[in-house]
All heavy atoms as an XYZ file, in Angstrom:
1044
protein
N      58.902     37.833     85.664
C      57.492     38.122     85.578
C      57.251     39.479     86.230
O      57.770     39.778     87.294
C      56.724     37.012     86.287
C      55.257     37.127     86.203
S      54.451     35.648     86.898
C      53.096     35.520     85.760
N      56.430     40.300     85.615
C      56.136     41.616     86.110
C      54.907     41.559     86.949
O      53.884     41.000     86.593
C      55.943     42.614     84.951
C      57.228     42.734     84.151
C      55.455     43.966     85.466
C      57.085     43.595     82.911
N      54.984     42.163     88.170
C      53.853     42.212     89.085
C      53.548     43.708     89.347
O      54.474     44.497     89.660
C      54.210     41.552     90.420
C      54.359     40.061     90.293
C      55.616     39.521     90.047
C      53.300     39.227     90.368
C      55.808     38.160     89.912
C      53.481     37.855     90.226
C      54.723     37.313     90.035
N      52.285     44.063     89.255
C      51.854     45.401     89.514
C      51.537     45.518     91.061
O      50.875     44.647     91.598
C      50.589     45.730     88.720
C      50.852     45.805     87.230
C      49.655     46.279     86.517
O      49.104     47.352     86.825
N      49.159     45.486     85.563
N      52.047     46.574     91.651
C      51.855     46.781     93.073
C      51.241     48.158     93.341
O      51.454     49.105     92.621
C      53.189     46.693     93.814
N      50.458     48.187     94.364
C      49.927     49.440     94.896
C      50.564     49.616     96.312
O      50.651     48.662     97.047
N      50.978     50.792     96.634
C      51.613     51.070     97.908
C      50.705     51.945     98.720
O      50.274     53.015     98.261
C      53.023     51.742     97.758
C      53.603     52.093     99.107
C      53.932     50.834     96.970
N      50.381     51.493     99.916
C      49.572     52.260    100.841
C      50.432     52.704    101.994
O      51.015     51.891    102.710
C      48.428     51.326    101.363
C      47.478     52.002    102.316
C      46.358     51.056    102.778
O      46.195     49.970    102.153
O      45.663     51.414    103.689
N      50.540     53.995    102.169
C      51.380     54.558    103.220
C      50.551     55.036    104.388
O      49.353     55.366    104.245
C      52.200     55.736    102.681
C      53.213     55.274    101.671
O      53.959     54.354    101.863
N      53.193     55.942    100.481
N      51.195     55.111    105.540
C      50.567     55.648    106.785
C      49.434     54.813    107.290
O      48.501     55.303    107.915
C      50.084     57.104    106.568
C      51.197     58.002    106.065
O      52.351     57.855    106.525
N      50.869     58.836    105.094
N      49.450     53.512    107.056
C      48.462     52.608    107.573
C      48.979     52.107    108.929
O      49.868     51.255    108.961
C      48.205     51.430    106.622
C      47.086     50.530    107.104
O      47.094     50.069    108.222
N      46.115     50.324    106.213
N      48.453     52.674    109.989
C      48.898     52.349    111.323
C      50.399     52.450    111.481
O      51.073     51.627    112.091
C      48.425     50.936    111.747
C      46.882     50.831    111.734
C      46.400     49.453    112.148
O      47.223     48.538    112.428
O      45.160     49.299    112.164
N      50.953     53.523    110.886
C      52.357     53.807    111.049
C      53.305     52.995    110.165
O      54.512     52.985    110.402
N      52.816     52.317    109.172
C      53.655     51.522    108.284
C      53.101     51.599    106.869
O      52.096     52.235    106.589
C      53.625     50.060    108.771
C      52.237     49.461    108.745
C      52.185     48.130    109.380
N      50.769     47.769    109.515
C      50.307     46.787    110.236
N      51.128     46.030    110.918
N      49.047     46.526    110.292
N      53.831     50.953    105.959
C      53.358     50.859    104.575
C      52.983     49.459    104.231
O      53.460     48.487    104.855
C      54.485     51.346    103.629
O      54.737     52.710    103.800
N      52.076     49.303    103.255
C      51.644     48.034    102.752
C      51.845     48.035    101.254
O      51.407     48.982    100.575
C      50.182     47.732    103.062
C      49.917     47.859    104.552
C      49.791     46.327    102.568
C      48.410     47.758    104.899
N      52.478     46.994    100.676
C      52.569     46.818     99.251
C      51.582     45.749     98.877
O      51.661     44.600     99.371
C      53.967     46.428     98.843
N      50.621     46.054     98.009
C      49.600     45.129     97.579
C      49.945     44.604     96.174
O      50.249     45.394     95.277
C      48.234     45.832     97.472
C      47.755     46.399     98.772
C      47.898     47.659     99.262
C      46.987     45.673     99.750
N      47.283     47.755    100.476
C      46.726     46.553    100.795
C      46.505     44.341     99.842
C      46.010     46.191    101.939
C      45.793     44.012    100.952
C      45.549     44.911    101.995
N      49.896     43.308     95.971
C      50.066     42.733     94.624
C      48.691     42.859     93.966
O      47.785     42.064     94.225
C      50.502     41.263     94.690
N      48.539     43.856     93.135
C      47.209     44.259     92.628
C      46.508     43.169     91.837
O      45.279     43.056     91.863
C      47.324     45.527     91.761
C      47.787     46.755     92.526
C      47.986     47.935     91.597
C      46.814     47.124     93.654
N      47.236     42.336     91.139
C      46.635     41.292     90.324
C      46.417     39.986     91.086
O      45.876     39.022     90.548
C      47.529     41.008     89.112
C      47.741     42.235     88.244
C      48.956     42.158     87.376
O      50.071     42.007     87.915
O      48.802     42.175     86.159
N      46.774     39.986     92.374
C      46.702     38.752     93.159
C      46.059     39.037     94.513
O      46.759     39.363     95.476
C      48.105     38.151     93.284
C      48.722     37.932     91.969
N      48.341     36.913     91.133
C      49.674     38.646     91.289
C      49.040     36.988     90.007
N      49.863     38.026     90.083
N      44.725     38.931     94.576
C      43.999     39.302     95.807
C      44.523     38.551     97.016
O      44.785     37.340     96.966
C      42.558     38.831     95.483
C      42.482     38.777     94.017
C      43.870     38.436     93.515
N      44.720     39.283     98.090
C      45.177     38.689     99.333
C      46.700     38.620     99.464
O      47.224     38.221    100.502
N      47.415     39.010     98.432
C      48.885     38.985     98.466
C      49.380     40.351     98.763
O      49.196     41.310     97.964
C      49.463     38.452     97.175
S      51.264     38.236     97.218
N      50.018     40.553     99.913
C      50.529     41.859    100.351
C      51.670     41.684    101.302
O      51.927     40.588    101.768
C      49.373     42.677    100.991
C      48.908     42.055    102.266
C      49.403     42.438    103.495
C      47.911     41.084    102.256
C      48.966     41.877    104.673
C      47.457     40.482    103.453
C      47.988     40.908    104.664
N      52.341     42.775    101.587
C      53.461     42.748    102.520
C      53.553     44.076    103.237
O      53.298     45.129    102.638
C      54.758     42.427    101.793
N      53.901     44.043    104.517
C      54.152     45.223    105.331
C      55.594     45.641    105.261
O      56.485     44.805    105.023
C      53.768     44.961    106.785
C      52.318     44.702    107.036
C      51.900     43.431    107.384
C      51.377     45.705    106.943
C      50.573     43.156    107.619
C      50.058     45.452    107.198
C      49.659     44.184    107.551
O      48.324     43.910    107.788
N      55.840     46.910    105.540
C      57.191     47.429    105.671
C      57.175     48.690    106.508
O      56.106     49.322    106.613
N      58.315     49.081    107.043
C      58.332     50.343    107.830
C      58.134     51.552    106.903
O      57.700     52.613    107.360
C      59.655     50.500    108.633
C      59.730     49.419    109.705
C      60.840     50.468    107.742
N      58.429     51.350    105.617
C      58.168     52.386    104.609
C      57.874     51.705    103.275
O      57.850     50.457    103.217
C      59.359     53.362    104.475
C      60.658     52.621    104.169
O      60.679     51.602    103.488
N      61.765     53.141    104.679
N      57.628     52.494    102.255
C      57.235     51.911    100.935
C      58.303     50.977    100.409
O      57.986     49.897     99.889
C      56.923     53.045     99.966
N      59.565     51.394    100.470
C      60.651     50.562     99.958
C      60.706     49.216    100.682
O      60.891     48.190    100.039
C      62.014     51.269    100.053
C      62.110     52.468     99.091
O      61.370     52.450     98.073
O      62.899     53.362     99.375
N      60.549     49.220    101.966
C      60.565     48.011    102.761
C      59.397     47.095    102.417
O      59.600     45.868    102.297
N      58.228     47.673    102.227
C      57.059     46.874    101.898
C      57.234     46.229    100.520
O      56.917     45.065    100.298
C      55.800     47.747    101.933
N      57.773     46.977     99.569
C      58.012     46.467     98.223
C      59.018     45.352     98.250
O      58.870     44.325     97.535
C      58.410     47.575     97.237
C      57.297     48.566     96.906
C      57.870     49.799     96.222
C      56.286     47.865     95.961
N      60.047     45.495     99.025
C      61.056     44.415     99.140
C      60.414     43.172     99.753
O      60.641     42.066     99.273
C      62.238     44.934     99.995
C      63.402     44.022    100.134
C      64.073     43.787     98.765
C      64.441     44.605    101.077
N      59.618     43.341    100.773
C      58.944     42.213    101.403
C      57.902     41.560    100.505
O      57.558     40.386    100.686
C      58.300     42.628    102.711
C      59.348     42.996    103.762
O      60.497     42.557    103.710
N      58.964     43.818    104.735
N      57.396     42.320     99.541
C      56.381     41.759     98.626
C      56.969     40.647     97.778
O      56.275     39.715     97.397
C      55.821     42.887     97.746
C      54.638     42.462     96.823
C      53.468     41.899     97.644
C      54.185     43.660     96.000
N      58.255     40.700     97.492
C      58.893     39.623     96.702
C      58.726     38.290     97.425
O      58.327     37.283     96.817
C      60.353     39.931     96.457
C      60.575     41.123     95.538
C      62.052     41.404     95.275
O      62.881     40.476     95.447
O      62.327     42.557     94.919
N      58.976     38.263     98.730
C      58.835     37.060     99.506
C      57.352     36.643     99.590
O      57.029     35.455     99.452
C      59.402     37.267    100.924
O      60.779     37.619    100.821
C      59.271     36.022    101.779
N      56.482     37.618     99.753
C      55.072     37.334     99.850
C      54.554     36.701     98.552
O      53.728     35.745     98.575
C      54.288     38.612    100.137
N      55.054     37.122     97.388
C      54.628     36.565     96.116
C      55.054     35.088     96.007
O      54.297     34.232     95.548
C      55.200     37.373     94.948
C      54.501     38.680     94.703
C      55.349     39.601     93.859
C      53.138     38.428     93.992
N      56.262     34.783     96.476
C      56.729     33.407     96.451
C      55.886     32.531     97.360
O      55.502     31.389     96.988
C      58.183     33.325     96.885
O      59.021     34.002     95.950
N      55.569     33.017     98.542
C      54.699     32.263     99.474
C      53.298     32.081     98.920
O      52.665     31.077     99.115
C      54.685     32.960    100.839
C      55.976     32.849    101.585
C      55.896     33.531    102.932
N      57.160     33.353    103.625
C      57.478     33.986    104.726
N      56.584     34.849    105.245
N      58.605     33.785    105.316
N      52.828     33.128     98.273
C      51.487     33.095     97.675
C      51.433     31.977     96.602
O      50.476     31.205     96.560
C      51.216     34.470     97.077
C      49.798     34.733     96.551
C      48.773     35.117     97.407
C      49.534     34.646     95.214
C      47.528     35.390     96.944
C      48.272     34.952     94.708
C      47.269     35.315     95.570
O      46.014     35.634     95.102
N      52.417     31.938     95.723
C      52.497     30.911     94.690
C      52.570     29.529     95.317
O      51.932     28.604     94.814
C      53.676     31.153     93.779
N      53.308     29.364     96.388
C      53.437     28.059     97.079
C      52.085     27.697     97.671
O      51.706     26.502     97.661
C      54.493     28.116     98.143
O      55.746     28.311     97.612
N      51.382     28.650     98.226
C      50.064     28.374     98.804
C      49.133     27.877     97.769
O      48.350     26.907     98.028
C      49.550     29.680     99.468
C      48.210     29.558    100.131
C      47.885     28.808    101.207
C      46.996     30.235     99.724
N      46.531     28.978    101.513
C      45.980     29.881    100.606
C      46.715     31.174     98.737
C      44.680     30.356    100.554
C      45.435     31.679     98.663
C      44.435     31.268     99.565
N      49.146     28.470     96.589
C      48.275     28.011     95.468
C      48.608     26.538     95.158
O      47.754     25.712     95.014
C      48.410     28.929     94.263
C      47.839     30.329     94.559
C      47.648     28.327     93.053
C      48.174     31.345     93.501
N      49.911     26.285     94.999
C      50.328     24.917     94.677
C      49.999     23.917     95.740
O      49.857     22.721     95.455
C      51.855     24.893     94.420
C      52.287     25.294     93.021
C      53.818     25.331     92.916
C      51.731     24.296     91.993
N      49.857     24.354     96.965
C      49.424     23.482     98.075
C      48.037     22.966     97.818
O      47.629     21.876     98.260
C      49.541     24.178     99.387
C      49.096     23.363    100.541
N      49.875     22.351    101.094
C      47.969     23.407    101.306
C      49.219     21.805    102.081
N      48.097     22.405    102.269
N      47.204     23.756     97.097
C      45.789     23.416     96.842
C      45.471     22.999     95.439
O      44.424     22.425     95.210
C      44.927     24.647     97.225
C      45.029     25.009     98.655
N      44.396     24.301     99.664
C      45.712     26.007     99.291
C      44.670     24.854    100.840
N      45.480     25.867    100.626
N      46.316     23.294     94.487
C      46.074     23.021     93.091
C      47.244     22.203     92.532
O      48.373     22.506     92.836
C      45.959     24.315     92.293
C      44.724     25.147     92.594
C      43.497     24.597     91.929
O      43.588     24.117     90.796
O      42.412     24.690     92.568
N      46.974     21.242     91.633
C      48.095     20.498     91.051
C      48.898     21.386     90.094
O      50.086     21.184     89.907
C      47.448     19.343     90.291
C      45.993     19.731     90.170
C      45.692     20.713     91.250
N      48.229     22.365     89.496
C      48.902     23.324     88.625
C      48.488     24.720     89.084
O      47.370     24.959     89.355
C      48.485     23.080     87.158
C      48.992     21.805     86.623
C      48.561     21.509     85.210
N      48.817     22.654     84.366
C      48.110     22.912     83.262
N      47.150     22.157     82.891
N      48.420     23.968     82.525
N      49.430     25.614     89.089
C      49.135     26.952     89.540
C      48.974     27.913     88.376
O      49.545     27.700     87.275
C      50.254     27.478     90.493
O      49.918     28.786     90.898
C      51.612     27.518     89.800
N      48.194     28.928     88.557
C      48.088     29.991     87.558
C      49.170     31.033     87.770
O      49.304     31.988     86.995
C      46.698     30.661     87.598
C      46.343     31.229     88.923
C      46.726     32.447     89.382
C      45.587     30.618     89.945
N      46.183     32.677     90.649
C      45.486     31.558     91.021
C      44.911     29.387     90.074
C      44.775     31.277     92.168
C      44.242     29.140     91.240
C      44.174     30.094     92.277
N      49.974     30.844     88.812
C      51.062     31.780     89.098
C      52.347     30.996     89.244
O      52.587     30.359     90.266
C      50.742     32.499     90.389
C      51.723     33.553     90.895
C      51.880     34.646     89.835
C      51.228     34.166     92.196
N      53.179     31.022     88.213
C      54.406     30.235     88.229
C      55.588     31.113     87.810
O      55.529     31.759     86.755
C      54.249     29.056     87.252
O      55.410     28.287     87.250
N      56.621     31.111     88.626
C      57.778     31.982     88.352
C      58.886     31.521     89.265
O      58.676     30.845     90.243
C      57.459     33.457     88.538
C      57.027     33.780     89.948
C      57.964     34.099     90.905
C      55.706     33.713     90.307
C      57.576     34.399     92.186
C      55.314     33.999     91.594
C      56.228     34.333     92.547
N      60.089     31.977     88.977
C      61.188     31.768     89.896
C      61.460     33.105     90.587
O      61.152     34.142     90.042
C      62.445     31.288     89.173
O      62.992     32.298     88.380
N      62.066     33.048     91.766
C      62.330     34.289     92.506
C      63.158     35.275     91.705
O      63.042     36.494     91.887
C      63.047     33.957     93.833
C      62.129     33.266     94.817
O      60.893     33.271     94.591
O      62.657     32.726     95.795
N      64.015     34.791     90.848
C      64.894     35.701     90.044
C      64.089     36.395     88.948
O      64.580     37.351     88.373
C      66.054     34.945     89.433
O      65.565     33.932     88.529
N      62.850     35.960     88.691
C      62.040     36.565     87.634
C      61.102     37.650     88.121
O      60.405     38.226     87.347
C      61.203     35.482     86.962
C      61.971     34.430     86.254
C      61.055     33.324     85.727
O      60.029     33.032     86.346
O      61.411     32.729     84.696
N      61.135     37.941     89.408
C      60.175     38.901     89.985
C      60.632     40.345     89.643
O      61.733     40.745     89.971
C      60.033     38.740     91.510
C      59.421     37.362     91.803
C      59.184     39.843     92.088
C      59.357     37.082     93.297
N      59.720     41.069     89.007
C      59.917     42.517     88.776
C      58.634     43.206     89.245
O      57.572     42.900     88.751
C      60.171     42.800     87.300
C      60.385     44.254     87.035
C      60.552     44.616     85.551
O      60.849     43.697     84.757
O      60.444     45.777     85.243
N      58.763     44.070     90.195
C      57.600     44.746     90.770
C      57.557     46.186     90.247
O      58.537     46.916     90.281
C      57.683     44.766     92.284
C      57.636     43.316     92.827
C      56.535     45.618     92.876
C      57.804     43.155     94.299
N      56.391     46.537     89.675
C      56.180     47.854     89.130
C      55.093     48.547     89.959
O      53.964     47.990     90.089
C      55.750     47.782     87.645
C      55.392     49.147     87.080
C      56.822     47.126     86.807
N      55.364     49.702     90.517
C      54.362     50.425     91.304
C      53.374     51.092     90.385
O      53.698     51.868     89.503
C      55.042     51.452     92.245
C      54.011     52.250     92.988
C      56.019     50.772     93.166
N      52.113     50.738     90.589
C      51.036     51.210     89.737
C      50.118     52.178     90.457
O      49.085     52.574     89.980
C      50.176     50.018     89.267
C      49.143     50.363     88.271
O      48.472     51.372     88.377
N      48.953     49.522     87.273
N      50.488     52.576     91.672
C      49.676     53.559     92.405
C      50.194     53.639     93.841
O      50.709     52.707     94.395
N      50.034     54.852     94.392
C      50.407     55.094     95.788
C      49.232     55.781     96.455
O      48.565     56.636     95.873
C      51.645     55.982     95.827
O      52.720     55.335     95.153
C      52.065     56.191     97.261
N      48.980     55.364     97.689
C      47.868     55.923     98.457
C      48.385     56.329     99.850
O      49.073     55.574    100.485
C      46.773     54.892     98.615
C      45.575     55.352     99.379
C      45.372     55.298    100.750
C      44.409     55.962     98.839
N      44.173     55.819    101.059
C      43.536     56.232     99.913
C      43.983     56.306     97.555
C      42.272     56.838     99.757
C      42.758     56.852     97.377
C      41.944     57.144     98.462
N      48.036     57.511    100.294
C      48.353     57.943    101.631
C      47.032     57.958    102.437
O      46.100     58.692    102.075
C      48.969     59.329    101.613
C      50.402     59.308    101.010
O      51.160     58.422    101.408
O      50.699     60.156    100.149
N      47.003     57.125    103.428
C      45.823     57.028    104.296
C      45.557     58.386    104.959
O      46.479     59.051    105.374
C      45.995     55.942    105.369
C      44.834     55.953    106.373
C      46.141     54.574    104.713
N      44.292     58.824    104.957
C      43.935     60.051    105.631
C      42.649     59.787    106.455
O      42.090     58.705    106.411
C      43.740     61.207    104.645
C      42.674     61.008    103.617
C      41.358     61.457    103.830
C      42.928     60.378    102.404
C      40.363     61.287    102.893
C      41.951     60.144    101.472
C      40.672     60.613    101.684
O      39.679     60.419    100.777
N      42.239     60.763    107.189
C      41.135     60.594    108.151
C      40.037     61.595    107.869
O      40.288     62.755    107.475
C      41.627     60.754    109.596
C      42.646     59.671    109.906
C      44.002     59.830    109.547
C      42.253     58.469    110.469
C      44.917     58.806    109.797
C      43.181     57.467    110.722
C      44.490     57.651    110.389
O      45.416     56.648    110.603
N      38.773     61.156    108.051
C      37.597     62.051    107.901
C      36.725     61.940    109.122
O      36.738     60.957    109.858
C      36.784     61.686    106.630
C      36.305     60.229    106.687
C      37.595     61.964    105.361
C      35.309     59.864    105.588
N      35.916     62.973    109.305
C      34.968     63.024    110.418
C      33.620     62.424    109.972
O      33.477     62.079    108.806
C      34.771     64.483    110.871
O      34.121     65.192    109.819
N      32.687     62.405    110.874
C      31.346     61.945    110.550
C      30.680     62.820    109.482
O      29.802     62.396    108.711
C      30.430     61.912    111.785
C      30.756     60.798    112.732
O      31.332     59.782    112.294
O      30.505     60.976    113.946
N      31.124     64.095    109.393
C      30.589     65.050    108.396
C      31.365     64.980    107.072
O      31.160     65.801    106.205
C      30.664     66.473    108.932
C      29.792     66.616    110.189
O      28.722     65.963    110.257
O      30.154     67.399    111.069
N      32.303     64.007    106.974
C      33.106     63.817    105.766
C      34.123     64.907    105.553
O      34.532     65.114    104.456
C      32.247     63.551    104.554
C      31.233     62.435    104.654
C      30.407     62.281    103.372
C      31.928     61.110    104.980
N      34.450     65.647    106.616
C      35.507     66.629    106.532
C      36.824     65.965    106.973
O      36.801     65.018    107.759
C      35.216     67.813    107.459
C      34.000     68.598    106.990
O      33.816     68.760    105.757
O      33.211     69.025    107.856
N      37.947     66.486    106.502
C      39.257     65.958    106.961
C      39.320     66.098    108.455
O      38.852     67.068    109.030
C      40.380     66.660    106.286
C      40.532     66.237    104.832
C      41.976     66.030    104.479
C      42.036     65.417    103.079
N      43.367     65.197    102.660
N      39.914     65.109    109.107
C      40.017     65.083    110.565
C      41.387     64.543    110.965
O      42.141     64.045    110.125
C      38.906     64.230    111.134
N      41.656     64.607    112.220
C      42.902     64.051    112.755
C      42.732     62.586    112.952
O      41.608     62.046    112.962
C      43.283     64.721    114.082
O      42.382     64.287    115.082
N      43.835     61.905    113.122
C      43.782     60.442    113.346
C      42.984     60.131    114.605
O      42.289     59.121    114.632
C      45.224     59.929    113.499
C      45.363     58.439    113.634
C      46.771     57.962    113.654
O      47.682     58.751    113.326
O      46.963     56.794    114.002
N      43.048     60.962    115.588
C      42.355     60.720    116.847
C      40.843     60.935    116.710
O      40.036     60.163    117.281
C      42.890     61.654    117.949
C      42.154     61.465    119.252
C      44.374     61.441    118.148
N      40.429     61.909    115.895
C      39.016     62.283    115.782
C      38.305     61.704    114.581
O      37.084     61.878    114.470
C      38.906     63.830    115.734
C      39.448     64.512    116.953
O      39.324     63.916    118.040
O      40.011     65.625    116.823
N      39.025     61.022    113.720
C      38.369     60.587    112.486
C      38.430     59.094    112.196
O      38.938     58.313    112.986
N      37.933     58.757    111.021
C      37.944     57.402    110.511
C      38.946     57.346    109.362
O      38.967     58.253    108.524
C      36.606     56.993    109.962
C      35.477     57.096    110.989
C      34.669     58.239    111.084
C      35.238     56.067    111.881
C      33.705     58.331    112.039
C      34.235     56.127    112.806
C      33.462     57.273    112.897
O      32.461     57.353    113.818
N      39.718     56.313    109.272
C      40.741     56.221    108.242
C      40.093     55.855    106.898
O      39.145     55.078    106.833
C      41.799     55.187    108.572
O      41.261     53.882    108.621
N      40.599     56.539    105.854
C      40.197     56.250    104.484
C      41.389     55.507    103.873
O      42.438     56.062    103.657
C      39.883     57.517    103.707
C      39.512     57.209    102.255
C      38.781     58.325    104.407
N      41.184     54.211    103.631
C      42.274     53.362    103.194
C      42.278     53.218    101.701
O      41.401     53.704    100.999
C      42.238     52.034    103.955
C      42.444     52.300    105.447
C      42.406     51.073    106.321
O      42.306     49.932    105.753
O      42.438     51.233    107.527
N      43.255     52.491    101.184
C      43.596     52.490     99.754
C      42.469     52.045     98.825
O      41.670     51.155     99.103
C      44.799     51.610     99.520
O      44.487     50.260     99.841
N      42.471     52.738     97.723
C      41.662     52.371     96.523
C      42.464     52.846     95.342
O      42.680     54.014     95.138
C      40.287     53.021     96.545
C      39.400     52.457     95.462
C      38.693     51.275     95.650
C      39.264     53.085     94.257
C      37.894     50.766     94.667
C      38.490     52.578     93.254
C      37.775     51.393     93.459
N      42.997     51.871     94.567
C      43.890     52.169     93.470
C      43.116     52.164     92.122
O      42.140     51.478     92.001
C      45.013     51.156     93.407
C      45.851     51.079     94.640
C      45.677     50.062     95.574
C      46.760     52.095     94.924
C      46.412     50.016     96.738
C      47.518     52.060     96.109
C      47.346     51.032     96.972
N      43.591     52.926     91.148
C      42.941     52.882     89.822
C      42.795     51.463     89.280
O      41.812     51.147     88.608
C      43.861     53.734     88.953
C      44.458     54.719     89.897
C      44.633     53.917     91.206
N      43.743     50.597     89.608
C      43.659     49.195     89.146
C      42.365     48.526     89.677
O      41.795     47.657     89.032
C      44.882     48.419     89.594
C      44.906     47.000     89.076
C      45.504     46.728     87.846
C      44.317     45.952     89.756
C      45.531     45.446     87.324
C      44.307     44.675     89.247
C      44.899     44.424     88.036
O      44.885     43.165     87.529
N      41.935     48.943     90.864
C      40.761     48.361     91.455
C      39.458     48.646     90.725
O      38.431     48.009     90.976
C      40.606     48.856     92.913
C      41.736     48.423     93.808
O      42.309     47.343     93.571
O      42.087     49.156     94.791
N      39.472     49.627     89.827
C      38.283     49.982     89.051
C      37.969     48.960     87.988
O      36.811     48.862     87.526
C      38.464     51.303     88.350
C      38.636     52.484     89.284
C      38.289     52.585     90.609
C      39.194     53.735     88.920
N      38.598     53.824     91.089
C      39.158     54.554     90.086
C      39.701     54.286     87.791
C      39.631     55.834     90.105
C      40.164     55.616     87.787
C      40.105     56.357     88.966
N      38.969     48.185     87.590
C      38.780     47.224     86.502
C      37.844     46.087     86.914
O      37.971     45.567     88.010
C      40.127     46.612     86.061
C      41.089     47.615     85.473
C      42.456     47.032     85.257
C      42.386     45.755     84.408
N      43.721     45.227     84.116
N      36.894     45.741     86.036
C      36.027     44.604     86.380
C      36.836     43.333     86.333
O      37.822     43.198     85.585
C      34.966     44.602     85.292
C      35.502     45.445     84.173
C      36.561     46.362     84.768
N      36.456     42.349     87.165
C      37.110     41.060     87.163
C      36.826     40.252     85.915
O      35.697     40.327     85.414
C      36.722     40.273     88.411
C      37.093     40.860     89.739
C      36.470     40.078     90.890
C      38.596     40.893     89.911
N      37.769     39.487     85.491
C      37.565     38.580     84.378
C      37.025     37.235     84.911
O      37.119     36.989     86.123
C      38.880     38.304     83.613
O      39.778     37.626     84.495
C      39.486     39.578     83.100
N      36.516     36.392     84.049
C      36.001     35.103     84.459
C      37.082     34.241     85.170
O      36.818     33.714     86.255
C      35.392     34.328     83.269
O      34.296     35.133     82.756
C      34.869     32.963     83.679
N      38.305     34.157     84.616
C      39.348     33.412     85.345
C      39.646     34.013     86.710
O      39.876     33.290     87.684
C      40.555     33.467     84.417
C      40.016     33.707     83.083
C      38.789     34.560     83.279
N      39.664     35.329     86.822
C      39.953     35.970     88.141
C      38.866     35.637     89.138
O      39.154     35.424     90.334
C      40.082     37.471     87.946
C      41.331     37.931     87.252
C      41.318     39.415     86.897
O      40.243     39.989     86.668
O      42.412     39.975     86.778
N      37.626     35.595     88.681
C      36.524     35.227     89.593
C      36.674     33.785     90.047
O      36.544     33.489     91.228
C      35.132     35.451     88.920
C      34.939     36.966     88.703
C      34.031     34.838     89.744
C      33.749     37.307     87.806
N      37.032     32.869     89.145
C      37.217     31.486     89.497
C      38.377     31.318     90.475
O      38.268     30.580     91.453
C      37.494     30.669     88.242
C      36.275     30.450     87.375
C      36.573     29.636     86.151
C      35.327     29.511     85.255
N      35.583     28.771     84.052
N      39.463     32.046     90.225
C      40.591     31.972     91.163
C      40.174     32.488     92.531
O      40.532     31.893     93.568
C      41.784     32.773     90.615
C      42.366     32.255     89.367
N      43.120     33.013     88.519
C      42.275     31.047     88.753
C      43.496     32.317     87.474
N      42.994     31.101     87.595
N      39.497     33.621     92.565
C      39.061     34.203     93.832
C      38.156     33.292     94.609
O      38.303     33.115     95.831
N      37.209     32.630     93.931
C      36.304     31.718     94.615
C      37.100     30.525     95.155
O      36.817     30.055     96.273
C      35.186     31.236     93.655
C      34.178     32.318     93.320
C      33.228     31.812     92.203
C      33.369     32.730     94.535
N      38.068     30.018     94.409
C      38.892     28.895     94.865
C      39.673     29.303     96.106
O      39.697     28.597     97.138
C      39.832     28.437     93.779
N      40.280     30.490     96.098
C      41.072     30.955     97.212
C      40.159     31.145     98.455
O      40.588     30.843     99.579
C      41.807     32.228     96.881
C      42.945     31.988     95.928
S      43.976     33.426     95.609
C      42.874     34.489     94.757
N      38.987     31.681     98.282
C      38.070     31.866     99.430
C      37.724     30.469     99.998
O      37.671     30.348    101.255
C      36.788     32.575     98.986
C      36.919     34.082     98.800
C      35.641     34.649     98.188
C      37.236     34.752    100.114
N      37.505     29.512     99.190
C      37.177     28.176     99.745
C      38.384     27.604    100.476
O      38.226     26.976    101.520
C      36.710     27.220     98.622
O      37.759     26.875     97.786
N      39.573     27.865    100.013
C      40.787     27.349    100.722
C      40.948     28.002    102.069
O      41.391     27.339    103.012
C      42.045     27.593     99.900
C      42.068     27.008     98.543
C      41.345     25.943     98.111
C      42.832     27.432     97.417
N      41.601     25.698     96.787
C      42.527     26.583     96.320
C      43.765     28.434     97.223
C      43.124     26.733     95.068
C      44.346     28.606     95.987
C      44.038     27.733     94.930
N      40.629     29.271    102.167
C      40.772     29.963    103.461
C      39.736     29.454    104.471
O      39.933     29.705    105.666
C      40.613     31.479    103.338
O      39.311     31.781    102.894
C      41.650     32.048    102.354
N      38.737     28.776    104.023
C      37.658     28.334    104.944
C      37.744     26.835    105.234
O      36.911     26.280    105.889
C      36.297     28.683    104.360
C      36.049     30.185    104.513
C      34.937     30.630    103.623
N      34.606     32.023    103.872
C      35.282     33.057    103.502
N      36.423     32.903    102.859
N      34.916     34.282    103.741
N      38.778     26.195    104.653
C      38.945     24.766    104.885
C      39.269     24.530    106.397
O      40.006     25.296    106.971
C      40.109     24.208    104.050
C      39.812     24.063    102.629
S      41.235     23.355    101.857
C      40.535     22.857    100.288
N      38.701     23.448    106.881
C      39.068     23.089    108.236
C      39.822     21.770    108.143
O      39.510     20.923    107.316
C      37.833     22.917    109.157
O      36.967     21.972    108.548
C      37.139     24.244    109.370
N      40.774     21.628    108.950
C      41.582     20.418    108.971
C      41.237     19.686    110.220
O      41.383     20.171    111.318
C      43.070     20.756    108.905
C      43.429     21.468    107.639
C      43.481     22.879    107.575
C      43.623     20.752    106.451
C      43.764     23.535    106.397
C      43.951     21.403    105.284
C      44.015     22.782    105.256
O      44.297     23.436    104.089
N      40.802     18.418    110.063
C      40.444     17.682    111.271
C      41.720     17.086    111.848
O      42.640     16.688    111.157
C      39.466     16.570    110.900
O      40.059     15.677    109.938
N      41.757     17.050    113.122
C      42.903     16.441    113.804
C      42.513     15.014    114.191
O      41.364     14.712    114.500
C      43.251     17.247    115.069
O      42.089     17.329    115.912
C      43.764     18.599    114.725
N      43.482     14.111    114.087
C      43.123     12.749    114.448
C      42.757     12.611    115.910
O      43.325     13.278    116.773
C      44.401     11.947    114.101
C      45.467     12.986    114.155
C      44.869     14.284    113.766
N      41.802     11.739    116.155
C      41.423     11.507    117.578
C      42.088     10.191    117.974
O      42.101      9.248    117.230
C      39.925     11.452    117.723
O      39.382     10.418    116.899
N      42.605     10.193    119.157
C      43.235      8.995    119.681
C      42.361      8.438    120.752
O      41.903      9.106    121.652
C      44.619      9.356    120.283
C      45.542      9.901    119.246
C      45.710     11.271    119.089
C      46.266      9.065    118.421
C      46.541     11.761    118.145
C      47.140      9.551    117.458
C      47.269     10.908    117.312
N      42.054      7.135    120.614
C      41.183      6.479    121.546
C      41.995      5.729    122.581
O      42.976      5.161    122.358
C      40.212      5.521    120.815
C      39.320      4.839    121.819
C      39.452      6.275    119.786
């Protein structure tokens, strides 16, 4: 299965590989290659997380089927209050925005996103012992 990734460099001294088609699925690395390598594991964990909440997943694959294609690279930079380029110490970081992010969401993507948001807000009660 082919997964599109965006790579964000220089984010607090490391790189992040984002699975562009799968919100919330990302991996850190000391550099872009490391982040992309770690993204393979993150995708497997992401699919398992979905299966933990759904009887059938919209994301099904085996680890040997993962092919990651880089669809964009972003280098974090810093700007001042006047929107001029600034140093890391004097400015605010401008973090990733990939061309893939411009695409409007489809109805299934919105449904998946709403389901995932509800899962992240679930609370698990612990048994009380009397």
